[in-house]
N, C-alpha and C positions, 0 to 999 in steps of 0.2 A: 494501671490501665495498660490496656493492650497498645502497641505501637506497630503500625503498619504503614510504612513509609511509602508503599508501591501504591496506595490509594492518595496520595497527595494529587491535587490539581483535577482529580476524575469528577465527572459530573453525574451526579445521582439523582435520579427521580423517584421521588417516593408517593404513591397514592395513597389516599386514606390518612394522609401525614396530618391530619388533625386529630386523629384518635390517640387514645392511650398508648398502645403498642407502638404504632407507626412514626408517633412523635418521638418516641425513645430511638426507633431505628434511625430516625432523620439526624437525631443529636448524636448518636454514635458514630455515624458516617462523616458528619461534620467535623468531629473532635480529632478525626482520623487526616482532616485536610480537604474532603471532598467538598466541592462546589453543590449545594443541596437545593433542589426546587421541592417545594413541599406542596402537592397536589390535595385539593380536599373540594367536596362540594360545598362545605362551610368555609367560606373563604377566611371569615373572621379567625377560625380555629387554626387554619393553616398560617394566617398570618401571625398569630401567637406564638407559634411554634419557630416561624422564621426570625421573629423578633428575639427570641431567647437565644438561638443560635448566634445570630450576629452581635448581641450583647455580649457573648461569651468569646468572642474574637473568632468566629466562624463566617462563612459566606452562605447566604440562603436568601432564596425569595419565595414568596408565597403565590398560587396560582390557584384561582378558583375555576372549577371545571366539573364535569359530569362523566365518570367513566363509561356511562351507558350510551353516550351520544359521540358517535365517530366526529363530527364537526367540532364539538366543545375539545375533544382531545386533539385534534389536529391544530386549533388556536393555541391550546397549551403547549403543544410541541414548539410552535413557531415562536412564543414567548420564551421558552428555555433555550431555545437555540441561538435566540438574539441575544440574551442576557448572560448566559452561561456558557454555551457551548453544546454541542450534539451530546447525546446521552451516552454514558458509558456503562451505567448501573441502573437497571430499572426494578425497583421494588413494588411488585404489585400486592400492595395491602388493603385496598378498598375491598369492603366486604362486610357481612352483617347477616342479622336474623329478622324476623318480622313475627308479631304476635300472631298474625293470620296463619303462620306455618307452623303453630306449636299446639302441643296438647296441654292440658292442665293437670294430667294424671300420668302416672308413669306406665300403667297397664289397663286394658279395657275390663270392665266388670260388666256381667250381664245385665245389672240393674240400670247401668247407663244407656242401655236401649230402650228402657220403657220410661225410665224417670227423666223428665225434662228439666234441667237446672242450668239456669243461665250462666252460672260460675263455672260450669264444667263443659269442657270442649274435649271431645273425643277425637278418635281418628276420622269418624264420619262427618265430623262437622269442619275438618279442615278446607280453608278456602283455597280452590286452585288458583285464584289470583294471586293470593299470598305466596303460595308456593312457587309460582312463576316468578314473583317479585325476588324472593330469595335465591333462585337460581340465576336469575338474570345478573343480579347485583355481584354474586359470587363468581360466576363462571364468565358470563359476557363483560363484567367489570374487570377480568384480567386478560381477556381475549382483545379487546378493543385496544386498550392502552398497549399492549404488546404489538399488535399491528401497526400502531403509529409510531412508537419510539424504537422497535426493533429494526426499522428501516435504515437508520442511521449506523445501527451496529452491523448490520449485514453489508453496508457500504465500506465500513472500516474493516470487516471481516475480525472483528473481537467485540467481546461485550459481556455482560453478566445480568442474567434475569434472576431475579429471586422472587419465588412465589410464596404466598403465605396460605397455607392450608390449615388442618387442625387434627388434633389426636382423635376427634371425631371421625376423620375419614378412615382410621384404622379399626376403631371401636365405638361405633355410634352410641350416643347417650339418649336416654329416654326424653321424651317431651318434644324435643326438637329435631323431627325426621326431616324437614326440608333443609335444613342448616347442614346435618350431618351428611346428606346425600350430595348437598352442593359442594361441600369442602372435599367430599370423596371424588367428584368430578374434577376439581382443581388439582388433586394429586395425579390423578389419570393424565390430565391434561399436560401437567408439569414432565412426566415422563415421556409423552409423546413429542413434546416439543424439543425435550433434551435431545432425541434422536434427529429431529427434524432440520435443527439449527448447527448441529455438531460439525459438518462439514465447513462452516462459515466461521469456526472459531467462537461461537456464542455457547457460552455455558448457562445452562438451565438448572437450577436446583430449588427445593422448598423447605421452608421452616414450618414445622407441625408444633405450634404452641402447645402446652396442657393447659392447666386452668390458670386463668388470670382473671383478677376483678377488674372488669372495664364498665364504661358507660352503658354499653348495649346488653350487657347481662346483668346490670345491677337489679332489676326488678327480680331476677330469678335466684339471686345470690343474698338479696338483703331487704329484710321488712322495712317498711316506712320510718320506723323507729331507730333503724341502723343495726338492728339485731339480726344476727344470720338466719336464714331460712332453713327449714328442714332440708332442702336440697343441698344447701351449704354444708349441713351436718354430715350427710351422706358422703358428699365428696372428700371433705376433710378426714373422715374416719378411714377412707380409702387412700389416704396420702400421707406417707411415713413421715414426712416433716410437718405434717398437721397445719399447712399454710398455703396459700395461693402464691403463684409464682409473682416475681418482680420483673418488670420489663427490662431492666439492665442485665439480668440473667441471661439474656437471649444474645447479648452483645458478641459474646465470643463466637457463637456459631454463624451469625452474620456476617462478621468479619473474616472469618475463615472461608467462607463461601464468595466472598466479595474480592477478596485478594488472589491474584493468579500466582503470587510467590509460594505461599505455603501448599498449593496444589501441585505446583512444580517439584517442590522438596518430595511431597508425597508420591509423585509419579517416579522420582528418582529412586525414592526408598523402595517402590514396589520392583523398579529393575534389580537394586542391589539384592533384595530378598531372593528374586529369581536366580540370579548367579549364585548366590549361596545354596539355594536348594540344589541347582545343578550339580556344584561341586560336591555337596554332602551325597547326592545320589550316586556320583561316580565313584566316590570314595566306598560307599557302601557295596556298589557292585564289584569294585576290586577286592574288598575284603571278603566277599562272598565266592568270588573266583579263586581267591587263595585258599580259602577253607576248603572248597571242593578239591583243589588240587593237593593238599595234605590229606584229606580223606582218601583220594585215589591212590596215595603213596602207602597210607596205612593198609588200605585193603590189600596193595600190592605184597607189602611185608608180612601181612597176615597169611596172605595165600602161600607166600614162599614158606613160611614158617610150618604151615600145615603140611605142605609137601614134603619137607624135610622130616618131619616127625614120622610121616607115614613111612618113608623110606627106610628110616633107622628103626622103626618097629618091625619091619620086615627082615632088616638084618640081625636084630636082636634075636628073632625066633630062628633064624638060619646059622648065626654066627658069622665071625670074621672081622678083625679090626681093619684090615686091608681094604675091604670092600666100603668100609664106613667111611674112610678118608675118600674113595673114590665118589661116594656119594655126596659128600660135601662139596666136592669141586664140581659135580654133575649139576647140583642145584644152585651152584654160586655163592656157596657161604664162605669158601675158602679161595 
């Protein structure tokens, strides 16, 4: 197991903490000594996660709240500050999809325009309200918690914000246009916030998980009898290890981004690499200058030899050993 002593005693707030991935994130942080606030719309799911953390010797509280309501998040912040202290690490994990923002087929076929089938939902059947819900949940569901909890970070001039986006942000999947676009917005928002908060020492990064089997995507991945769907077959066919990811496999990335110390080591390593590159560049410049000097010397010697040969050739044609000696002295060979 990883050991990040630098995280001990820090207050971590995890939204969406009742879900599969974020519950694992909460437990990972608690195992490193963080005091964890598990936030979720489903307070029962949040409490289950917090209970497991406390049973294993960690410290956690559960807070029921809605990431789309500012007042609800302000109340959550008040609870966290009173029971654990101000937030040091904010993990924005709340998000998800909605059936109203999905299609039932990968691509549109012309027959879908004329043949009405209740079991087929095309691009033209997407519900704007469903699209709006998905965008709000994923984008506003990170913006509002950040507005609330980053205030204390700004006061302290330090803190870490971890966003949860998706590989869909880089390469959108078929059938889930709203979710893919919303996660792309989260990715873009992460980059914006990283610049915006940098002067106050707040670091903002994102984790973009690949394929994991969760409660939210269960209907897309598994049939009612537990067998894999056709979509699962396509996904795993393009996955070298032929399986979905496990939440624990994201632990290393999470801890690396949360801990200041590894990043400080990385910064120092970058400085060392820069020094090494500068030294090597100087050595290369010196070697090039040395070779140019040798080349100039060889050219001078070659020119001198050619001059000598020309003068001696003239004497051979005209005769006279004494004059050859005079030539050698004249060109500097004796």
